[in-house]
N, C-alpha and C positions, 0 to 999 in steps of 0.2 A: 766296496762297490766300484765298478769301473766308471771312469769319467770321460767326457768328450767335450772338446772345444771346437766350435765351428766359426770360421772367419769368412765373411763375404766381401768380395770386391765387385764393383760394377752395378748393374741395373736392378730394378725392382723384381724382375723375373728371377734373377739369381737369389735375391733375398727370399723369395717364396720357396725356391728349391732348397735353400739352406734350412728354412724352418721345417720343411718336410723331412729332411735328413735328420734334424734334431729329434723330431717326433718319433722317427723310426728307431733311432738309438735309444730313446727313452723307453720305448716298448720292449726293448731287450734288456732293460734294467740299468742302463747307463744314466749317470747324473750329469747334467749340464754344468760346465764351469766357464768362467769368463777370463781364464788365463791359461795359455798353453803349457805353462810351467807346472800346472796342477792336473794335466790331462793325460789319461791313458792313451787317448786317440786325439790327434789334432788334424782337423780337416780344413783345407783352404779351397773355397769355391772361387775360382779365378775368373778374371775378365781378360779380354784380349782386344779391346776396341782401339788401343793405341800401343805403341812400342813401350811407353812408360808403364802401362798396365802390366805388360809382360815382365818388365824389370822389377816392378813392385812384387809380383807373385814370387819370383825367384828369391828376392830379398827376404820375404816373410817365411818362405819354406825353410831357408837356412836359419832364420831366427828361431823358428819352432824347435829345430834340432839343437841349436846352441843353448836355448833356454831350458830345454828338457831332453837330454840325450836318450832317455828311455821311452819317450812318447812315440807312438806310431804315426808317422807323418803321411797324410793322404792328400793328393792333389786331384781336383776335379774342375769342372767348368769349361769355359770357352778356350782358355790357353791349353788345357789338357786335351782338348779336341783338335786344335790346330797345330800344336807342336809337342805332341806327347813324347816324341823321341828325346827332346831336350830335357824334359822332366824325368823321364826314365833314367837318363844318364846322370842325374844329380844324386850324389851319395846320400844327401840328407833326406831323400824321398823314399818311402817304403812302397806305396801303392799309388797308381795313377788310373783314374776313371774318366775317360772322355764323356762328354755330355750324353752320347748315345748309350752309355752304360751306367748312368747315374742311379738307376734303380737297383744296381747290384752292390752299391757302396757298403751299405750297413751290414748285410749278411756276410759279404766277402771279407770285410775288415774285422768283423767279430771272429770269423774263422781264423784269420791271420793272427789275431791276438791269442786265440787258444793255442795255435801251433807255437807261437813265440813263448808262451808260458810253459810249454812242454820242452823247450830248448831246441826246437826245429829251426834250422837256418835256411832262409829263403834265398834262391838265386835271383839275380837282377832281372832275368828273363820273365819272372813271374810277377813283376810289378803291374803289368797290364792284364786285364781279363784274357783268358786263353784264346778266345775267338777274335780278338782285336789286334790288328797290326799297328805298329808304331807309325806315326805320321810326322814328317819333318817339313817345315816351311809351308804348312797348309796344303800339301799336295795330297788331295783326297777328293772323294766324290761327294755328291749332295745326298746325304743319307736321309732316311725317313724311319725313325723308330716309333714305337707305340707311345701314346700319350694318354695317361689316365689321370683322373682327379685325385690328388693327394690332399690330405687334411691340411687346411691353413692353420697358421699360428693363432690359436684362440686366446693366448695370454695377452695379446695386444688389444687396445681399444679400437684400432683400425686394422682389419684383416686384409692382407693381400691375397688375391685369388687368381691363380694362373689358369686361364681358360683356353689359351692358344700358345703354341710355340713354333719356332722356325720362320723362315722367310723365303719367298721365291723371287725376290726383287733383284738381287745381284747389282746393286749400285756399284759404281766404279771403284770407290774407296773402301768398300766394306767387306769383311770376311764373315759377317754374321750368318749368311746362308750356309756357309761351310761349318761354322762353329755350332750352329743350332739346328741345321738340317732343313728339310722341306716344311712348309707351312702345314700344320695339322691342329685339329681342334678336339677339345673334350666334348663328349656327347652332352647335349642340353640337359638330359635327365640327371646326369652326374653333377652338372653345375648347380641345378636347382636344388638337388638333395644336399649339397654342401652349403649352399646359401641358407637353407632352412636350418641346418645344424648350427651354423654360426649365429643366426638370429636367436635360436633357442638357448645358446650359451651366453647371450647378452652382448654380443659384439654390436657396436652402434654405427659402424661405417665399414663398407666393403669396397675395396679398391680392385677393380678388374684390371689384370695385367696380362701381357703377352708380348711377343716380339713384334707382331704385326696384327694387332687385335681386331682391326677392321676386316681382316680376312676370315674372322671366325665363321665357321660353318661351311665355307666354300668347298673344302675337301670332303665334306660329308653330304654334299648335294643340297646345301641350303645357302643360296646366294645372298639372302637377306638375313642370315643367321644371327648376326650381332643385334640388329634392330629387333628381330623377333624375340630374342632372349631378353633384352632390356624391356621390351613392351610387356612381356609376361611378368617379370619381376616387379615392375612398377605398378602392376595391377593388384599386387598383394597388399591388403590393408595394413599389415604390420611390417611392411618393408622398411629397412633402415636406410641410412644415407648411402648413396651410390656415388663413387668417383671412378672416372676412367683415367688410367695412368697416362696413356699416350695414343694418339691417332695419327695416321698419315693424313696430310691435308685433303686428299681426294676421298678419304673415308668419312670426313665430317660432312655428311649429306643433310639435305633439308628433311628427308624422311626421319633420320635419327634425331635431329633437332626438334622436330614436331613431337616425337615420342617423349623426349627428355623434358620438354616444356610442360607436359601434362602433370608433372609432379615436381614443381619448383621447391616444394617443402623438403624434399629428400635428395634431389639431384644436386651434386656439388658443382657449381658453375665455375669450373676450372678446366681449361683446355690446354694440353701440351701438344703442339703440332710441330714436328721437326721441319725446320726451314733449310738448313745447311748453307744456303747462299741466297742473297737477294738479287743476284744478277743472272739473267736467262742463259747467257753463254756458259757460265759455270754450271748451272743446273743441268743443262743438256749434256755437258761433259761428264757430270756426275751420274748421269742416267736416272735422274729423278723423274717422276711421273707427272709433273705439273710445271707451270711457269710462274713467275712472280705475280702476274695478274690474277691467275686462278687462286693462288695462295691468299692474296689480299681480299679477294671476293669471298672466300670461305670464312675468313676471320670476320669480315663485315656482316655476313649472313648470320654467323653465330652470335655476334654482338647484338643483332636486331632481336634475337630471341632472349638473350641474357645480357642486358646492358651493363651489369656490374661484373661480368666474368673476368677472370684472370687468365691471360694468354701467355704461355711460355713457349720457347722454341729451342731446339738444338741448332748450333751453328758451327761450321767447320771453316776456320780461317786458314789461308795459306794453301789451298788446293793448287796442284800444279798449273802454272801459267797465270794464276790470278794476278791481275794488275792492280796498281794503286787505285786507279779509277773504279775498277770493279769492286774492290774492297770498300771504298768510300760509298759506292752505290748500295752495297749491302747495309752499311750503317744507316744511310738515309732511308732505305726501305723499311728497316726495323722500326725507326721512329715514326715514319709516315703511316705504317700499318697499325701502330698502337700496341706493339708487343710490350709485355710488362716485366719479363725476366728472361734470361738466356742461360742455357747450359752450353759452355764453350768447349769444343773438342778440337784442339789444334791438329791440322792435318798431319797424319803419321803414315809413313809408307808401310803398307800391310802386305805380307807375302801372298803371291798368287791372286792378286787383284788387278783389274785393268789399269787403275791409276798408277800402280807401281811401275808400269812400263811407259807411262806418258812422258813426253819431254817437258822441260820447264819447271822442274822441282825447285822450290824456293829455298833460300838459305834459312837454316833453323832459327837464326836470330830474328829474321823478318817475320817468320811464322809466330814466334813467341811474342814479338811486339804487337802484332795484330790481335793475338789472343788477349793480351792485356787490355788493349783498347776496347775490345768487346766486353770483357769482364767489368771494366769501369763503367761502360754504358749500361750494362745489366744492373749494376748497383744503383745507378741514378734512376733508371726506369722503375725498378722495384720500389725505391723510396718514394718516388712521385705517385705511384699507384697506391701504395699503402696510405700515404698522407691524405688521399681523397676520402678515406673512410673515418678519419678522426671526427668524433662527435656523433657518428652514426651508431645504430644498434645492429647487432648480428648474433647469431647463435654459434657457440664454440663447443666443440667436443674436447673435453680435457683428457690429456694423455698421461702416460706413466712418467714422462720426463719432467724434470724441474730445472730451472736455470741456476746460475751461480749464486743467486740470492735465496734459493730455496723456493722460488715461486713456481706454481704449477703451470705447465705449458699446454697449449691446445691449438687446434686449427678451426678456422671458420670454413664454411662451405667453399668460399672462393680462395681458400688456401692462404689466408692471412695468418701469420704466426702471432699468437696472443698469449700473454701471461696474466695470471690472476694476481690481485693485490697480495702483498706479503702476509697480511693478516687474515686472508680468506682461507677457510678450511674447505677446499674443494677436492672431490674424489675423482680419480681417473675413471673414464667410461661414462661420465655424466655429461649430458648436453645442457648448457645453460645460456640464457640470453644475457648479453653484456653490452655496455656502452663503451666504445673505444675512446680512450681519453688522450692518448698521445704516445710518442715513442719513448721506450725505456732504454733500448740499446740497439744499435744497428738498424734493422728494419722491423724489429719486434714492437708490438703495440700492447699497452696496458689496457685490460678490460675490467671495467667496474661492473660487478655482478648485479643484475636486475631481477633475476628469478632463480 
């Protein structure tokens, strides 16, 4: 039986795409393996949000080949979209599928494997699909490929569901609009059909993902498409927990909050709102669509509906010309606004973006130092937030993962990481009420099972 290994770098959208790729390989008779050294086919779903992400992709592709000289090495994802020429030129790589051709991966790779088994030698020019030209340094247009609903990974207790892809924003530092293309949505009927399938399979939480999920529906003539979709799903009597992976600050509207607040029993009160900077001059240079006041007001509005909600943010330290005072202002803004954790992405020069050409790029050592300060702040904020809930009761969805002590891990609605007592026999996919007893390690809490 042929085998396939799929490795994912980057965001939850990439994770969803990887699960879909795995499902398609399984439909052709491939067995999933967790080690490229045992794989007939090794797929790397790349990220390109930073220069380090590009370097990691090249390292892993070389490692795939080193660990298994006979495996078919396939590169896809955002790096394959923005610098396919670099990947095509790598001797270790057999096939390259930019994001706009992800739907071709499985059948084309399977056909490649058949030709390889017959002794056919492929020329390097055939590494890309025939209708796609190699791209170097992100020199490409803003593509718009089709977007259909693929089956989510139903082996997990929490299913990620991609309902939107692409972005029309063109922030100064970001190549995602090029890597992912124009904003486009899955038809509502396809989304609801897949949600119904997942509920029937026993999935207990659905995480809605996308590159710019608040834009859902706009491209198909439904300006309030995301609110309408969530309203319909929350009206289902057997609807399971709903989590929203990320929203732009301007997309966290009162209309959406009102809809979400109608079902506090199943809405996961956890908001991830990209911030990037807490200083208005930097936000304007970044071409963000809000200022710090609007961001803080939206967080406060959401907190009025969900007082215990967990608020996270993406932050980019070291943007060109960012001063010490502006960086300090960002730190103060994060604390003043009451954010609870941070995803830190040190500024990285990305090809063919507006920021690449800006003056005032900072020394890498300074950017690294500011990133460390933010990560330390994030650790403290997360610890303080989690500590607030010690002694309280909450509902936890137990997952497949266990910690180093063999204790089952799970998530509360507000994204607290909880572990079951070592003696407890708890099954993944079950929601149970627990009392949070205290920290066991890092930011993880021990949950005494009540029901």
